[in-house]
N, C-alpha and C positions, 0 to 999 in steps of 0.2 A: 504494500500500500504506499502511495507517496507520502512524504512528510506532511504536507497541509492537509489532505484528507484524513491521515491519523490523528493528527492534532485536533481536528473538529470532532472526529469521532471519540476521542478520548478526553475532551474537555468537561470538566465536573461543575463549573460554575456558569451562570449566565453570561458573565463578562468574559470569561475565557472562551466560551461557545461562541460569542458574538465576535470577537477578536479572532478566532480561528476560522470563522465563516468568511469574514472578509479577505483574511489571507488566502483562503481557498479560492474565493472568486477571482482574487488577483491573479493568482498562480494560473488559473484556467484562462485567464484572458492573454496573458504573457505567452503560455505554451501553445496557444490557438494559432498563431502565425497566419496562414492562408486558410487553413481548417478550423473545425470546431473545437475549441478548447474545452468548452462545457460537455461536448459530446464525448471526449477522450475522459474527462472526469467521470462521467457517468458510467463509461465504459469500466474505469478503474474502479468504482464503487459497486458494481455489478459482477464483478470478477469472481466471488465467490458468495454463497448464500450468507456467510458470516459478515462480510464486509458489508453487504447490502443492509442486514439487519443494524450493524452499527452506526452505518451512515443515515439509515432511516429513523432510528432512534434518536440520534444526535439532531436531525432535522426538526423532527418532532417537537424535541424539548425546546429548540431555540425559538419555533412558532409558538408553542404554548407561553413561554416567558415573554413574549412580545406583547407590549401594550396595543 
């Protein structure tokens, strides 16, 4: 799992999760080049059922913590 994706999935506080999500989006933009960095990110997140579950749980938590 790439470092920003791992950091997002492992974040344990709302602040850390928000910061890690911003870093994850930035990484996907920079990695995109002429293609879809976000598509590559999703491919990475869905590479295994465990990664998919961890990414989904972190994203769900981030959204639940948002006002």
